[in-house]
C-alpha positions as CSV (number, residue, x, y, z in Angstrom):
1,M,-33.7,14.2,5.1
2,T,-34.9,10.7,4.3
3,Q,-33.5,7.6,6.1
4,S,-32.0,6.5,2.8
5,K,-30.1,9.8,2.4
6,M,-29.0,9.6,6.1
7,W,-27.5,6.1,5.5
8,T,-25.7,7.3,2.4
9,V,-24.2,10.3,4.2
10,A,-23.2,8.0,7.1
11,G,-21.6,5.6,4.7
12,V,-19.6,8.3,2.9
13,A,-18.5,9.6,6.3
14,L,-17.2,6.1,7.3
15,V,-15.3,5.8,4.0
16,G,-13.8,9.2,4.6
17,L,-12.8,8.3,8.1
18,A,-11.0,5.2,6.9
19,G,-8.9,7.5,4.7
20,V,-8.2,9.8,7.5
21,V,-7.0,7.0,9.8
22,L,-4.5,5.9,7.2
23,A,-3.6,9.4,6.2
24,Q,-2.5,10.6,9.6
25,N,1.1,11.7,9.4
26,S,1.6,9.8,6.1
27,G,1.0,12.4,3.5
28,L,-1.9,10.4,2.0
29,T,-5.3,12.0,1.1
30,R,-8.2,10.0,-0.2
31,T,-11.2,11.8,-1.6
32,V,-14.3,9.7,-2.4
33,V,-15.7,10.7,-5.8
34,T,-18.7,8.3,-5.8
35,K,-19.9,5.0,-4.6
36,A,-22.6,2.7,-5.8
37,D,-23.9,-0.9,-5.6
38,V,-22.4,-3.4,-8.0
39,S,-23.9,-6.7,-9.3
40,V,-22.2,-8.8,-6.6
41,P,-24.5,-9.0,-3.5
42,N,-23.4,-7.1,-0.4
43,R,-20.6,-5.3,-2.4
44,E,-20.2,-1.7,-3.6
45,A,-17.8,0.2,-5.8
46,V,-16.0,3.2,-4.2
47,V,-14.2,5.5,-6.6
48,A,-11.6,7.8,-5.0
49,R,-8.9,10.3,-5.9
50,V,-5.8,9.5,-4.0
51,E,-2.7,11.6,-3.5
52,L,0.6,10.7,-1.7
53,A,2.8,13.7,-1.0
54,P,6.6,13.6,-1.7
55,G,8.2,11.6,1.1
56,G,4.8,10.2,2.1
57,V,4.4,6.6,3.4
58,V,1.1,4.8,3.6
59,G,1.0,2.6,6.6
60,W,0.5,-1.2,6.2
61,H,-3.2,-1.9,5.6
62,T,-5.8,-4.1,4.0
63,H,-9.2,-3.5,2.2
64,P,-12.3,-5.6,2.6
65,G,-12.4,-6.1,-1.1
66,D,-10.3,-5.6,-4.2
67,E,-8.4,-2.4,-5.1
68,V,-7.8,-1.5,-8.7
69,S,-5.7,1.7,-9.2
70,Y,-4.4,3.8,-12.0
71,V,-1.5,6.2,-11.5
72,T,-2.2,9.5,-13.2
73,D,0.8,11.5,-12.0
74,G,4.2,10.8,-10.4
75,E,5.4,7.5,-9.2
76,T,5.4,5.4,-6.0
77,T,6.9,2.3,-4.6
78,L,4.3,-0.4,-4.0
79,L,5.0,-2.7,-1.1
80,V,2.9,-5.9,-1.0
81,A,3.3,-8.7,1.5
82,G,5.3,-11.6,0.1
83,Q,6.4,-9.6,-3.0
84,A,9.5,-7.6,-3.9
85,P,8.9,-3.8,-3.9
86,R,7.9,-2.4,-7.3
87,K,7.8,1.1,-8.7
88,V,4.6,2.1,-10.4
89,V,4.6,5.3,-12.6
90,A,2.1,7.5,-14.3
91,G,0.3,5.5,-16.9
92,E,0.5,2.2,-15.0
93,G,-2.0,0.5,-12.9
94,F,-2.1,-2.2,-10.2
95,V,-4.5,-4.6,-8.5
96,I,-4.5,-5.5,-4.8
97,P,-6.7,-8.5,-4.0
98,A,-9.0,-8.3,-1.0
99,G,-7.3,-8.7,2.4
100,L,-3.7,-8.5,1.1
101,V,-1.5,-6.5,3.4
102,H,0.2,-3.6,1.5
103,S,1.8,-0.2,1.7
104,A,3.3,2.5,-0.5
105,K,5.9,5.2,-0.3
106,N,6.6,8.2,-2.5
107,E,10.3,8.6,-2.8
108,G,10.0,11.2,-5.6
109,N,9.9,15.0,-5.5
110,S,6.3,15.4,-6.6
111,A,3.0,14.1,-5.5
112,T,1.8,10.8,-6.7
113,K,-1.8,10.9,-7.8
114,L,-4.0,8.0,-8.7
115,I,-7.6,7.0,-9.2
116,A,-8.6,4.0,-7.1
117,V,-11.6,1.8,-7.4
118,Y,-12.4,-0.4,-4.4
119,I,-15.0,-3.2,-4.8
120,V,-15.7,-3.8,-1.1
121,E,-18.1,-5.3,1.4
122,K,-20.9,-2.9,2.3
123,G,-20.8,-1.5,5.7
124,K,-17.2,-2.2,6.4
125,P,-14.5,0.5,6.6
126,L,-12.7,1.1,3.4
127,A,-9.3,0.2,4.9
128,A,-8.0,-1.3,8.1
129,V,-4.6,-0.9,9.7
130,A,-2.4,-4.1,9.4
131,T,0.8,-5.3,11.0
132,A,3.8,-5.1,8.8
133,P,4.6,-8.5,7.3
134,V,7.8,-10.3,8.1
135,Q,9.9,-10.1,5.0
């Protein structure tokens, strides 16, 4: 295996690990579909399939870049620091700016599925656990 391929495998493993950290006991699964460099230096795009089980809650977290998501199935309540909770349903999308503390919960009876694109700093974990904001 070439050194380039080893770094790619290591990077994908790190991205997956970030998803596992946030998914523990939350009902969240994040599967990386692909990742690639973008035109902004030191940034990459990570495309992932995300699923939040019924009753699942994603812990408060941030990303080292922007998240752009499109809900394909179900609905979820999006919780963003400093904003009122809002429901997003299949066919809708949302954008979370870099570093903004956020969470989500699925109060429905079926899984929420979405496609997420993260434009993030290379070499950083895809997500980091954050403290719940004071509302």
